N, C-alpha and C positions, 0 to 999 in steps of 0.2 A: 496979396496978389489979386489982381483983377480976375473975376470969375470967368470971363471970356478967355483970358490968357491961360488960366489954370485948365480950362476945358481943352484948349488947343494943345497944351503941353501933355495932358493925359492921352489925347488922341494920338499924338506923335509917338509917345512912349509905348502905347499899345502896339503900334505898328512895328517899332523897334523890337519889342518883346516877341512878336509873331515871327519876325525875320530871324531873331536869335534862335527860336525854337526850330525853324526850318533849317538853319545852318547845322544845328546839332544833329537833326535827323539825317541830313545829307552826309555829314561826317561819319555818322554811325554806319550808313549804307556803304560809304567809301571804304571804311575799315573792314567791313564784312568781306568785301571783294578782295582787298589787299591781303587779308588773312588767307584766302583761297590761293592767291598768287604765292604767298609764303609757303604754303603746303606743297604746291606744285614745284617751286624752286627746290625745296628741301628733298622732295622725292627724286629729283633729277640732279641733285648735287650742284645746283647753280648757286652763285654767290648771292647773299642777301641784298646787296646794293648793286645798282646798275647805273654807274656814273653817266654813261652816254644817254640813257633814257631820261635821267634826271636833268641833264643839260637841255635836252629837247623840250622837256616839260617846262622848265624855267623860261626858256625863250618863248614858248607858246603862251604861257600865262602872262608874261610881261606884255606881249602883244594884245592879248585879251583885256588886260588891265588898262592899257592905254586907250583902247577902243571904248571901254566902259567909263573912262574918265576917273580911273582909280590909280593911285600912285603905284607904278610898277615896282618900286623898291619894296613897298609894303606887300604886294602880291608875292614877290620873290621870298621875302622873309617868312611869310605865312606858309608858302609851299615848302621851304626848307625845314620849317618846324614840323610840318605834317610828314614829310619824307623821312626825317630823322626818327620819328615815332614808328613809321612803317618799317624801316630798316631794323630798328630795335626788336619789333615783333618778329620779323623774318629771322633774325639771329636766334631768338628764343625758340622759334619753331624748328630751326635747323639743329639746335642743340638737343632737341627732343624734350 
């Protein structure tokens, strides 16, 4: 591989690695907050899932994805994955 191409590939991959690290840290912070939501819901006997809020968030993130030139289907799948994990945590918190 040409040295110039290899250097550019390393530079791009370093940027990707930095973004991946930022995503992990953002997700960790998000889950810290959703844990607090789960504790609050459990204390007040609220259901772990909130389908109305989830639908609003999906619509919102689809719009944001479109604005950012990101596939809205991907954004929705990603949010559904995250929400499923959050609900699982909330169920575990509610169960004690």
